[in-house]
Residue, then its C-alpha position, 0 to 999 in steps of 0.5 A: m166558151r167565156a174564155h176562149f173568148r177572152t181570150l180571142l179578144g186579148s190575142s186580137a188586142i195583141l195583134g192590132f196593137a202590134l199592127v198599130a204601132v208599127c205601122p200607126s198610119g203609113t198605109s198609102a189609099i188604094p181606091l177601088l173602081p166605082e164603075t167596075t165593083s161587083g160582089t156577093a153578101e151573104l150572111n147566114l144562123h152561123g156567121g157573113f161575108t161578103t167577096i168583092i170585086s173591083g177590076e183586078d182587086r178582090i176582098f174577101v172579109g167573113g168568117v165571124p158569128l153574129t153579134s145580133s139575130g132576130p125574126t127577120s133580121a142579122f146583125i154582123s159588127w166586129p171591129f178589130i177582130d183577129n179571127l176574122n178571116v181576110s184575104v186580098t188579091h191586087a197588082g198580081q200578088h195575093y194576100s192572106t190573113c194577119n195570123t201572126a206578126f209576120r209580113p206579108c199578110a192582110w187584115s181588116s180593121e171594121f166588117l159591118l154587114g146587116m140584113a131585115t126584110a122590108a116588109p113587116m112580120p109576115p104572117p104564118p104559114p097554111l102550114t104551120a110545118a116544121d121545116f117551112h120555109l119563105t124568101v122574102p125581099g129584103t135590104y142590106g148594109l154593107r161597110v168593111s175596109a182591108s190593109v196589105f203590111l210588106v216587110d217594108p211598111t213605108q210599102n203598106f197599103g190599104f183600100d178605104s172604107f168601103q161602103r154600098s146598101g141596096p135590095a137583098a134575099i132574105t129567107l125565114q125560117w118558120f117555127p111552130g114551137y114559138g110561133n114566129w118567124q125567124f131568120e135564117s139567111g140574107f143573099a145581096e148582089i153588089d153593085p148588080t149589073p142590070e140585066p139584058a131587057t134593062l139595058l135594052l131599055f136604056a138604049t132605046t130611050g136613049a136612041g129615041l131622045g137622039l133622035a127626037r134631039w135630031v131632028r128638033r135641031g133639022r127643024q131649026h135648020a129649017a127655019 
């Protein structure tokens, strides 16, 4: 296992050096569109991934094991590692992970994803069954970037560091042998679309404000 891990680190260092040496900082940044950005972030005991959709652009990063996990939280922090599963879709073209030096391909220089319960550890379940699961509110934090390397290095492009944080749903599993909960999985929506009830509230509030402004303006003209 240690030898395999050293091999991964060595190959990632070689690939990272090759990519950076060929194109040190010549990538042009393509901004993601805040008004259309959506997607999901998921984390479990085997690892995590995130999908970001912004207009016609689509970025997927995942396939890495957890850096650390605790009773109510889990975290991934693996920058510059070559066994990330990265894919990018831009301008109708799809680019897959840079597993070799062949281009075109996609590469992620950072993938940081953490999730934790929002409150202290829940009390023990009423029945201490081994297979007892509980979903509780939580939070997530995400930072990810992606670059695309083309045959012509002057045409390389990338996406700036994308950061988000917000609510998440955390599923815990009870282990009676240890007498505590353990993080099992987490799910979060990136820039979730407001629910219809919320949109209706915004609409009625806006209409009410407009009506009040119209009445106030009419009174001013009458005076």
